[in-house]
C-alpha positions in Angstrom: 0.0 0.0 0.0 2.8 2.4 0.9 4.5 1.7 -2.4 1.3 2.5 -4.3 0.9 5.8 -2.5 4.6 6.7 -3.2 4.2 5.9 -6.8 1.0 7.9 -7.1 2.6 10.9 -5.4 5.7 10.6 -7.7 3.5 10.5 -10.8 1.4 13.5 -9.7 4.5 15.5 -9.0 6.0 14.6 -12.4 2.8 15.5 -14.1 2.6 19.0 -12.6 6.1 20.1 -13.3 7.1 18.4 -16.5 5.2 20.3 -19.1 6.3 23.9 -19.5 5.0 25.7 -22.5 7.4 28.3 -23.9 6.0 31.0 -26.2 8.1 32.7 -28.8 7.2 36.2 -29.9 8.3 37.1 -33.4 8.8 40.8 -34.1 9.3 42.4 -37.5 11.3 45.5 -37.3 11.7 48.1 -40.1 14.9 50.0 -39.8 15.1 53.4 -41.4 18.4 55.2 -41.9 18.8 58.7 -40.5 17.5 61.4 -42.7 21.0 62.8 -43.3 21.9 59.7 -45.3 19.3 60.4 -47.9 21.4 63.3 -49.3 21.2 63.2 -53.1 21.1 66.6 -54.9 19.0 67.1 -58.0 20.9 67.0 -61.3 21.9 70.5 -62.4 20.1 72.0 -65.4 22.1 72.1 -68.6 23.2 75.5 -69.8 20.7 77.3 -71.9 21.1 79.3 -75.1 24.5 79.8 -76.6 27.1 78.2 -74.4 30.9 77.7 -74.6 33.0 74.6 -74.0 33.8 76.1 -70.6 30.0 76.2 -69.8 29.7 72.5 -70.9 32.8 71.6 -68.8 31.2 73.3 -65.7 28.0 71.5 -66.3 29.8 68.1 -66.6 31.7 68.9 -63.4 28.5 69.8 -61.6 26.9 66.5 -62.8 30.0 64.6 -61.6 29.9 66.3 -58.1 26.2 65.5 -57.7 26.9 61.9 -58.7 29.7 61.6 -56.2 27.4 62.9 -53.4 24.6 60.4 -54.3 27.1 57.5 -54.6 28.5 58.3 -51.1 25.0 58.6 -49.7 23.9 55.3 -51.1 27.0 53.6 -49.8 26.4 55.1 -46.4 22.8 53.8 -46.5 24.0 50.3 -47.5 26.5 50.2 -44.6 23.8 51.4 -42.2 21.3 48.7 -43.3 24.0 46.0 -43.1 24.9 47.0 -39.6 21.2 47.2 -38.6 20.7 43.7 -40.1 23.5 42.3 -37.9 22.0 43.9 -34.8 18.5 42.6 -35.4 19.8 39.1 -36.1 21.3 38.9 -32.6 
């Protein structure tokens, strides 16, 4: 009889503490780069009317400078998003 009671108590104790339900919460996070990284100037307007080779050279230089700024900004955004991805994966 004692053995039966001990077995019943052991089974009831195991039944109460053995099943723990763990819940996992999934979060989707949208990471936006700072506003300063979106710096991309508009393309300059081409010279109007009669223009010289110096005017064309200035225009090409302005286009190149605008392109360099955009390229640097896009690279900065890419690096920022890669860093954010590493942080959110942890």
